[in-house]
C-alpha positions in Angstrom: -20.8 -0.8 2.3 -18.5 -3.0 4.3 -14.8 -2.1 4.7 -12.3 -4.5 6.1 -9.1 -4.2 8.1 -7.0 -7.2 6.8 -4.8 -9.1 9.2 -1.9 -6.9 10.2 -3.7 -3.6 9.2 -5.7 -1.2 11.3 -6.2 -2.7 14.7 -6.1 -6.3 13.6 -3.4 -8.8 14.5 -0.8 -9.7 11.9 -0.9 -13.3 10.5 1.2 -15.7 12.5 2.5 -17.2 9.3 3.4 -15.6 5.9 0.8 -13.1 4.7 -0.4 -13.7 1.2 -3.1 -12.7 -1.3 -4.6 -16.2 -0.9 -4.7 -15.9 2.9 -6.5 -12.5 2.7 -8.8 -13.8 0.0 -10.0 -16.7 2.2 -10.4 -14.3 5.1 -12.7 -12.1 3.0 -14.7 -15.0 1.6 -15.0 -16.3 5.2 -16.3 -12.9 6.3 -18.9 -12.9 3.5 -20.0 -16.4 4.7 -20.2 -15.3 8.3 -22.3 -12.3 7.3 -24.5 -14.6 5.1 -23.8 -12.5 1.9 -24.2 -14.7 -1.1 -23.2 -12.2 -3.7 -22.2 -8.5 -3.8 -20.5 -5.8 -5.8 -16.9 -6.4 -4.6 -14.2 -3.9 -4.9 -10.6 -3.4 -4.0 -7.9 -0.7 -4.0 -4.2 -1.4 -4.5 -3.5 -4.8 -2.9 -7.3 -5.1 -2.4 -7.6 -5.2 -6.1 -5.4 -8.3 -6.3 -7.5 -9.9 -3.5 -10.7 -9.1 -5.4 -9.3 -10.7 -8.6 -8.3 -13.8 -6.6 -11.8 -13.9 -5.0 -13.2 -13.8 -8.5 -11.0 -16.7 -9.6 -12.1 -18.8 -6.6 -15.7 -17.8 -6.3 -17.1 -16.0 -9.4 -20.7 -16.7 -8.3 -20.2 -14.3 -5.3 -19.9 -11.3 -7.7 -22.7 -9.1 -8.9 -20.1 -6.6 -10.0 -16.5 -5.7 -9.5 -14.7 -2.4 -8.9 -10.9 -2.2 -9.2 -9.0 1.0 -8.1 -5.3 1.0 -9.0 -4.8 -2.7 -8.4 -1.4 -4.1 -7.9 -0.3 -6.8 -10.4 2.8 -8.1 -8.7 3.5 -9.4 -5.2 5.0 -6.9 -2.7 8.8 -6.6 -2.7 10.7 -8.7 -0.1 11.3 -5.7 2.2 7.6 -4.9 2.4 6.8 -8.6 3.1 9.3 -8.5 5.9 7.6 -5.4 7.4 4.2 -7.2 7.3 5.6 -9.9 9.5 6.8 -7.5 12.2 3.3 -6.4 13.1 
């Protein structure tokens, strides 16, 4: 199992530009490439669920299965987006 601290979470640095589901999606796909993982069972919780769905839209061949736990369906509110930029 691999768990990821997205940019701006945990001990990682926040994105210098606007954080987005697409940005996080390309980060995760890039990590899979770096680790030479061609396909996997991919899951996400909350915002990670939205990232997982975007990954599936862009690269369905990477999925052997999908696990979604309480995925968000809408972008974060403006206040939360502003807080992401502070870190």
